N, C-alpha and C positions, 0 to 999 in steps of 0.2 A: 101396444109396444111391438116394433118390428124387430123379426128375425128370421133371416135368409142366409142359409149355409150352403156353401159349396164344396163338396168333397171329391175331389176325382181319383178314381179306382186306384191310381198308381201313387197317389201322394199331391198334397198341392201347399199352398200358398197363395193365401186372402191378404188382399191391402186393405186392411182398414185404418180409422182416424188415429193419430198417435194417443196413445195414454201411458201411464205408468204402467212399472211393471213386480210384479211379484214373481222369482224367476228362480226354478229349482233346476241346477246343472250337475250332470253326472258327465266325467270324464274316464273314460271306459280303456285301459291299456292293458286286458288280461292276454291279449293277442300277443304282446311284447314279450320275449324272453328276457331275460337278464339286465332289466333297463332302472334307470333311478325314478322310482317312484315319487317321489318327492317333484320332481319336474312336470307329471303331470296333476299332482295335488296342488303345486303354485298355478299352474292353468286354470285349473278348475275353479280357483278362488280368486283369479283376475277376472275371470268371464261372469261370474257370478257378483263380484263387485260391479262392475260395469253395468251388466244389464239392470239391476237392482238398484242402483246409487246415482243412475244418470237420469238426468232430467228432461224427458223428453217431451214435454209441451211445457207453457207457461204455467196453464192451470196446477190446482191443488185438487189432489185426491187421498182419500180416507183409504185405509187400508184395503177395507173389504170394497173398495171400487176399482181397485186395479188389477190387469190384465194378469192370469195367473198362467205361467209357461213351464214347459219342461225342457230340458236341451241336451240330448245325451250326443256325446262325442265320442264314437269307437275310434279307438286309434289302431289300424291293422298293420302299420308298418312304420317302421323309424332309420330312415334310409342312412341319415348322417345324425349326428347331436342337437342338430336346431330344424332338422327335417321329419316332418309327419305327413302321414297318410292316413286315411281314415273316411270315414262316414257320417253324416249328421243327421240327428231326427229332432223335429221340432213340434212342440202339440201345444197348442193355446185354447185358454176359453175366456171371455169377458163376463163379466156380470151384467145381467140385464138390470135397468134401471129401476128402480124402487121394487125390488123383489129379491128372494134367495136365489132364484134361478143362475145358472150359466151356462151362455150359449157357446157352444165351440166355433173358434173363426178358423183355427190352422190347425193344419195336417200335413207339415211336409218331410218329405225323403229327398234330399238331394239329387238332382243330376236323372234320372231313372231311364234306363233304357227300354224301348218297349218294343221291341223288333217282334215278340211274338204274339204283340196284340192288335187286335182287328177293330176293337172298338176301344173307346174313350167312354166312361159314364160318371157323370157327375148328379150328386144328389143335391137337390132345389127345394127350400122349401120356406115356409112363411106361414105361420099358425092364424096370422091374424087377419091381413089383408087379401093376402092372395099373391101369385105372382104375375104379374104382368107382361114383361118383356124379357129376352135375355136374347144376348148375341154369342158367337163364338169367332174366334180369330187364331190362324195359325201362320205364324211368320208374317204377320199382318195383313194378309187375305181373308177373307169372310168364309166362313165355314157351315155348312147346314146340320143344325142339330134337331134331331127329332124328340119331342118334350111329350112325355106319356105324365100327364097331370096326376092322375089315381095315384100312383108311384112316385111320382116328384122327381123324375129322372130324363136326363138329358143326356143323349149317345149320339156320338158322332162315329163315322162307319169310317175308317181309313181307305177302303175303297172307293170313296166319294171323289177321291185326288190322289195322284202320285205325287208324292212329296220330293223335293230336289234337296240332296245333301245329307247329312245326317242329325246335326244339331236344331233344334226347331224350339221355337218359341209359342208357348200357346197363350192363349187371353179368353176368359168367359166374363161377360158380365150380366148381370140378373138385376131385376128392380121388382119391387113389389106394386100394390096398388095405391100407395101415398108415396110412390116415388123414392122410397130408401134404396140406394143401389149399392151393392158390393161388386167387387173386381177380383177375379183371380186369374193370378200370373204366374205361370211355371217355364222352366226348361227341360225339354225331355231330348232323347235321342233315339232316332229309329231308323235304321235301314231296310232300303226295300229289299 
């Protein structure tokens, strides 16, 4: 059974094959004073309904085969009656076939600012066949990743290349020895 997991220290998003969801949603509006909480309850219910009742594939899944996820939306501002600002956190895990084990597949916090970071570190592992290959890109250009097989850690040093601009796209692809592949894609912000 293949298990490959990529974690980005500042958060991550991992592309996985589509599968039905079992999603818990929390909309937290504690930072908004004197607001109509019914608006946030309605938003939370709408997201739950959409995530859990949308048929993402043509396949049929048993409840124990669905991807479990938790979405937390923290509302930090309400500039107008129909405009909200906040941050989003998503965590997900999917079942490993023919077992009770859940493998983490996603741990994401949106649009991270990495101005103070020198290194990006990724946890990559496969318990069975081992890691065969990996590749990283920032803004579509190849980046040098150092691999520590003992710790299962890929590291990128921002001193390797001067980045132009502030907004950047990151892509890391990792494969195991039986050619199962996972791809991690994220956006981050870094000012030199």
